[in-house]
C-alpha positions as CSV (number, residue, x, y, z in Angstrom):
1,M,108.4,66.5,-49.9
2,G,108.5,63.8,-52.7
3,S,104.9,64.1,-53.7
4,E,105.2,67.4,-55.5
5,G,105.8,65.7,-58.9
6,P,107.9,67.1,-61.7
7,S,108.4,70.9,-61.8
8,V,106.8,72.8,-64.7
9,V,108.5,73.0,-68.0
10,T,107.7,75.8,-70.2
11,V,108.4,75.1,-73.9
12,H,108.6,78.0,-76.5
13,V,108.9,77.1,-80.1
14,T,110.0,78.7,-83.5
15,G,109.9,77.8,-87.1
16,F,110.7,79.5,-90.3
17,K,108.8,81.1,-93.2
18,K,109.1,79.5,-96.7
19,F,112.3,80.4,-98.6
20,H,113.4,80.0,-102.2
21,G,113.9,76.3,-103.1
22,V,111.2,75.3,-100.4
23,A,107.7,76.2,-101.7
24,E,106.2,75.4,-98.4
25,N,108.2,75.3,-95.2
26,P,106.6,72.6,-93.0
27,T,107.9,74.4,-89.8
28,E,105.7,77.4,-90.5
29,K,102.7,75.0,-90.4
30,I,103.9,73.0,-87.5
31,V,104.5,76.1,-85.3
32,G,101.3,77.9,-86.6
33,N,99.1,74.8,-85.7
34,L,100.8,73.5,-82.7
35,K,98.7,75.2,-80.0
36,S,95.4,73.9,-81.4
37,F,97.0,70.5,-82.0
38,V,98.2,70.0,-78.3
39,E,95.0,71.5,-76.9
40,K,93.0,68.6,-78.6
41,K,95.6,65.9,-77.9
42,G,96.5,67.2,-74.4
43,L,99.9,67.7,-72.8
44,P,101.4,66.3,-69.6
45,K,100.4,68.3,-66.5
46,N,103.8,69.8,-65.9
47,L,104.2,71.1,-69.4
48,V,103.2,74.5,-70.7
49,L,103.4,75.5,-74.3
50,G,104.5,79.1,-74.2
51,S,105.0,81.3,-77.5
52,C,104.9,79.8,-80.9
53,T,106.8,82.1,-83.3
54,V,107.6,82.0,-87.1
55,L,110.9,83.7,-88.0
56,E,112.0,85.2,-91.2
57,T,114.4,82.8,-93.1
58,A,117.2,85.1,-92.7
59,G,120.2,85.3,-90.5
60,Q,120.6,88.8,-89.1
61,G,117.1,89.5,-90.3
62,A,115.7,86.9,-87.8
63,L,117.6,88.1,-84.8
64,G,115.3,91.0,-83.9
65,T,112.3,88.8,-83.5
66,L,114.4,86.0,-82.0
67,Y,115.8,88.1,-79.2
68,K,112.4,89.7,-78.6
69,V,110.8,86.2,-78.0
70,L,113.9,84.9,-76.0
71,E,113.8,87.9,-73.7
72,S,110.1,87.9,-73.2
73,A,110.3,84.4,-71.9
74,I,113.0,85.3,-69.4
75,A,110.9,88.3,-68.4
76,E,107.9,86.1,-67.9
77,R,109.9,83.8,-65.6
78,E,111.3,86.7,-63.6
79,N,107.8,88.0,-63.1
80,G,107.0,84.7,-61.4
81,S,104.5,83.2,-64.0
82,S,106.9,80.1,-64.6
83,A,109.4,80.8,-61.7
84,Q,109.5,77.4,-60.5
85,G,110.5,75.5,-63.6
86,Q,112.6,75.1,-66.7
87,V,112.4,77.1,-69.7
88,I,113.2,75.2,-73.1
89,W,113.4,76.6,-76.5
90,I,112.9,74.3,-79.5
91,H,113.6,75.8,-82.9
92,F,112.4,73.7,-85.9
93,G,113.9,73.9,-89.4
94,V,113.5,72.1,-92.5
95,N,116.0,70.0,-94.2
96,S,114.5,69.3,-97.7
97,G,116.9,66.4,-98.4
98,A,116.2,64.6,-95.1
99,T,114.2,61.5,-94.8
100,R,114.0,61.6,-90.9
101,F,114.0,63.9,-87.9
102,A,117.3,65.2,-86.5
103,L,117.9,66.5,-83.2
104,E,120.8,68.8,-83.3
105,N,123.7,68.6,-80.7
106,Q,125.5,71.8,-81.4
107,A,125.8,74.9,-83.5
108,V,129.1,76.3,-84.9
109,N,130.2,80.0,-84.9
110,E,130.2,80.1,-88.7
111,A,128.1,81.6,-91.3
112,T,128.6,80.4,-94.7
113,F,125.4,80.6,-96.6
114,R,125.3,78.5,-99.8
115,C,122.7,81.1,-101.2
116,P,121.4,84.4,-100.1
117,D,118.9,84.4,-97.3
118,E,115.5,85.9,-97.7
119,L,116.8,89.4,-97.1
120,G,119.6,88.9,-99.6
121,W,122.6,88.3,-97.2
122,K,125.1,85.7,-98.2
123,P,128.1,85.6,-95.8
124,Q,131.1,83.4,-96.4
125,R,133.2,82.1,-93.4
126,V,132.0,84.9,-91.1
127,P,131.9,84.4,-87.3
128,I,128.3,84.6,-86.2
129,V,129.3,86.1,-82.9
130,L,132.7,88.0,-83.3
131,S,133.5,88.2,-79.7
132,D,133.2,84.3,-79.5
133,G,136.4,84.0,-81.5
134,A,137.1,81.6,-84.3
135,I,134.6,80.1,-86.8
136,S,135.4,76.7,-85.4
137,R,133.9,77.4,-82.0
138,T,130.9,75.3,-81.2
139,R,128.2,75.6,-78.6
140,E,126.3,72.5,-77.4
141,T,122.9,72.0,-76.2
142,T,122.6,71.0,-72.4
143,L,119.6,68.8,-73.3
144,P,120.4,64.9,-73.5
145,V,120.0,64.6,-77.2
146,N,120.8,60.7,-77.2
147,E,118.2,60.1,-74.4
148,L,115.5,62.0,-76.4
149,T,116.5,60.3,-79.6
150,K,116.1,56.9,-77.8
151,S,112.7,57.8,-76.3
152,L,111.3,59.0,-79.7
153,R,112.6,55.9,-81.5
154,K,110.7,53.8,-78.9
155,T,107.6,55.7,-79.7
156,G,108.1,54.7,-83.4
157,Y,109.6,57.8,-85.0
158,D,112.6,57.6,-87.4
159,V,114.9,60.2,-85.6
160,M,118.8,60.6,-85.2
161,P,121.1,62.7,-83.3
162,S,123.2,65.1,-85.4
163,D,126.4,67.2,-85.0
164,D,125.8,69.2,-88.0
165,A,123.1,71.8,-88.3
166,G,124.6,73.2,-91.5
167,R,126.1,76.7,-91.8
168,F,122.8,78.4,-93.1
169,V,120.1,80.2,-91.2
170,C,119.2,77.1,-89.0
171,N,122.8,77.0,-87.5
172,Y,122.9,80.8,-87.3
173,V,119.7,81.0,-85.3
174,Y,120.7,77.9,-83.2
175,Y,124.1,79.5,-82.3
176,H,122.5,82.6,-81.0
177,S,119.9,80.8,-79.0
178,L,122.4,78.4,-77.4
179,R,124.4,81.4,-76.4
180,F,121.5,83.2,-74.9
181,A,120.4,80.0,-73.1
182,E,123.9,79.6,-71.4
183,Q,123.7,83.2,-70.3
184,H,120.2,82.9,-68.8
185,G,120.2,79.4,-67.4
186,I,117.7,78.0,-69.9
187,K,117.8,75.3,-72.5
188,S,117.7,75.2,-76.3
189,L,117.4,72.5,-78.9
190,F,117.3,72.7,-82.8
191,V,115.3,70.1,-84.5
192,H,115.4,69.5,-88.4
193,V,112.3,68.1,-89.9
194,P,111.9,66.7,-93.5
195,L,109.3,68.0,-96.0
196,F,105.7,67.0,-95.7
197,L,106.1,65.0,-99.0
198,T,108.7,62.8,-97.2
199,I,106.9,62.6,-93.8
200,D,103.4,63.9,-93.8
201,E,101.9,66.7,-91.8
202,E,99.9,64.6,-89.3
203,V,103.0,62.4,-88.4
204,Q,105.0,65.4,-88.0
205,M,102.5,67.1,-85.7
206,H,102.5,63.8,-83.5
207,F,106.3,63.8,-83.6
208,V,106.4,67.4,-82.1
209,A,103.8,66.4,-79.4
210,S,105.8,63.3,-78.5
211,L,108.9,65.4,-78.2
212,L,107.2,67.8,-75.9
213,E,106.1,64.8,-73.8
214,A,109.7,63.4,-73.7
215,L,110.9,66.8,-72.4
216,A,108.3,67.0,-69.7
217,V,109.6,63.4,-68.6
218,L,113.2,64.5,-68.3
219,N,112.5,67.0,-65.7
């Protein structure tokens, strides 16, 4: 019985398009190039890279695509293509002022956008999900953020755990994803990355591949 090895982990990833103030969103490139990058680099045997989707940098405007990709992953699992394993969502967003990577522990049920999103929406102190109650409500990832952080630091990356994903689109998408993950028995994680000017593209691509490898080992 013990020789079966770790169960299959299917990882789906999202990034965001560019938005005002950020001429090039590194997550659009990371997610767009990830499949070809890991094909060259190779992935652990028990890890499958599922969908790679770039979302609008908008709150409500990103939800249609977000839910479509979340639900298609569940449908795949129910159809048996990844029935034996774990499904993990990783959402990448840019923090243009950051100098290191951040793994986000939680999202807050509050939308307070410092500027309008790409579709012109600028909510202030609005609950993301009304039925969840107060804007102080938080949802936490079930992935071991501290363990993943330690593992990635050992590999040589400057990475930290974070309890604040902001109140802009990143937090908005993460909150919806964590809520969906809880309802469907899957896992979700949001990762903030710096600009390529701060940590170059090659290092960021290797960081993402190392994160995938760390997730495969957890299982």
